[in-house]
C-alpha positions as CSV (number, residue, x, y, z in Angstrom):
1,X,20.2,0.6,86.7
2,X,16.9,-1.1,86.9
3,X,15.8,0.7,90.1
4,X,16.6,4.1,88.6
5,X,14.7,3.2,85.4
6,X,11.7,2.1,87.4
7,X,11.8,5.4,89.3
8,X,11.9,7.3,86.0
9,X,9.0,5.3,84.8
10,X,6.7,5.7,87.8
11,X,7.4,9.2,89.0
12,X,5.4,11.0,86.2
13,X,2.1,9.3,86.8
14,X,2.5,9.6,90.5
15,X,3.2,13.3,90.2
16,X,0.2,13.8,87.9
17,X,-2.0,12.0,90.5
18,X,-0.7,14.1,93.3
19,X,-1.3,17.2,91.2
20,X,-4.8,16.2,90.4
21,X,-5.7,15.4,94.1
22,X,-3.9,18.5,95.5
23,X,-5.6,20.9,93.1
24,X,-9.0,19.3,93.8
25,X,-8.4,19.6,97.6
26,X,-7.2,23.2,97.3
27,X,-10.0,24.4,95.1
28,X,-12.3,25.3,97.9
29,X,-9.6,27.3,99.7
30,X,-8.8,29.1,96.5
31,X,-12.4,30.0,96.0
32,X,-12.8,31.3,99.6
33,X,-9.6,33.4,99.5
34,X,-10.1,34.4,95.8
35,X,-6.5,33.7,95.0
36,X,-5.0,30.9,92.9
37,X,-1.3,31.3,93.9
38,X,-1.2,28.0,95.8
39,X,-2.6,26.1,92.8
40,X,0.0,27.7,90.6
41,X,2.8,26.8,93.0
42,X,1.7,23.2,93.2
43,X,1.5,23.1,89.4
44,X,4.9,24.7,88.9
45,X,6.6,22.4,91.4
46,X,5.1,19.2,90.0
47,X,5.6,20.3,86.4
48,X,9.3,21.0,87.2
49,X,9.6,17.6,88.8
50,X,8.2,15.8,85.7
51,X,10.3,18.0,83.4
52,X,13.5,17.1,85.4
53,X,12.5,13.5,85.2
54,X,12.1,13.8,81.4
55,X,15.7,15.2,81.1
56,X,17.1,12.4,83.4
57,X,15.2,9.6,81.5
58,X,16.4,11.0,78.2
59,X,20.0,11.0,79.5
60,X,19.6,7.5,80.7
61,X,18.2,6.5,77.3
62,X,21.1,8.0,75.5
63,X,23.7,6.6,77.9
64,X,22.9,3.0,77.1
65,X,25.5,1.7,74.7
66,X,24.5,0.8,71.1
67,X,25.3,-2.7,70.0
68,X,28.4,-3.1,67.9
69,X,27.5,-3.6,64.3
70,X,30.2,-6.1,63.4
71,X,33.3,-5.4,61.3
72,X,33.2,-5.3,57.5
73,X,30.3,-4.6,55.3
74,X,27.9,-7.6,55.3
75,X,29.2,-9.0,58.5
76,X,26.4,-10.2,60.9
77,X,25.5,-7.8,63.7
78,X,26.1,-8.9,67.2
79,X,23.0,-9.5,69.1
80,X,22.0,-7.0,71.7
81,X,22.0,-8.4,75.3
82,X,18.5,-8.8,76.7
83,X,19.1,-6.4,79.6
84,X,20.2,-3.6,77.2
85,X,17.1,-3.9,75.2
86,X,14.9,-3.8,78.2
87,X,16.8,-0.9,79.7
88,X,16.5,1.1,76.4
89,X,12.8,0.4,76.2
90,X,12.2,1.4,79.8
91,X,14.2,4.6,79.4
92,X,12.4,5.5,76.2
93,X,9.0,4.8,77.8
94,X,10.0,6.9,80.8
95,X,10.9,9.8,78.5
96,X,7.7,9.5,76.6
97,X,5.6,9.2,79.7
98,X,7.3,12.2,81.3
99,X,6.5,14.3,78.3
100,X,2.9,13.1,78.3
101,X,2.3,13.7,82.0
102,X,4.0,17.1,81.8
103,X,1.4,18.0,79.2
104,X,-1.3,16.6,81.4
105,X,-0.2,18.8,84.3
106,X,0.1,21.8,82.0
107,X,-3.4,21.1,80.6
108,X,-4.8,20.9,84.1
109,X,-3.1,24.2,85.0
110,X,-4.6,26.2,82.1
111,X,-8.1,26.5,83.6
112,X,-6.7,27.8,86.9
113,X,-4.8,30.5,84.9
114,X,-7.7,31.5,82.7
115,X,-10.7,31.2,85.0
116,X,-11.6,32.8,88.3
117,X,-11.3,30.5,91.3
118,X,-15.0,30.0,91.8
119,X,-16.0,29.4,88.2
């Protein structure tokens, strides 16, 4: 479980960094050929990867069992095991990070859609 959560947590910033570097390196080629298709393909693929990661991390977040609240009213709640709390936090952080980096990739794609390649 921990390895999967670490993957969910680290994939979005890595995808954003790959997107940033790839778009910078392809900009000269897009300017010379006067087409932005390759930039759009890179953006679409990496946005889809981060969006898929968001769905998977949300599913992981929701699949972690909730602590049992005890029996009758006023009964003390059972304490949540340490690994469950850590797993819930990592899954929630991975979901939030996926949404953030998906917006970052989308934000970096907007200029390639609206501007000409050599602007």
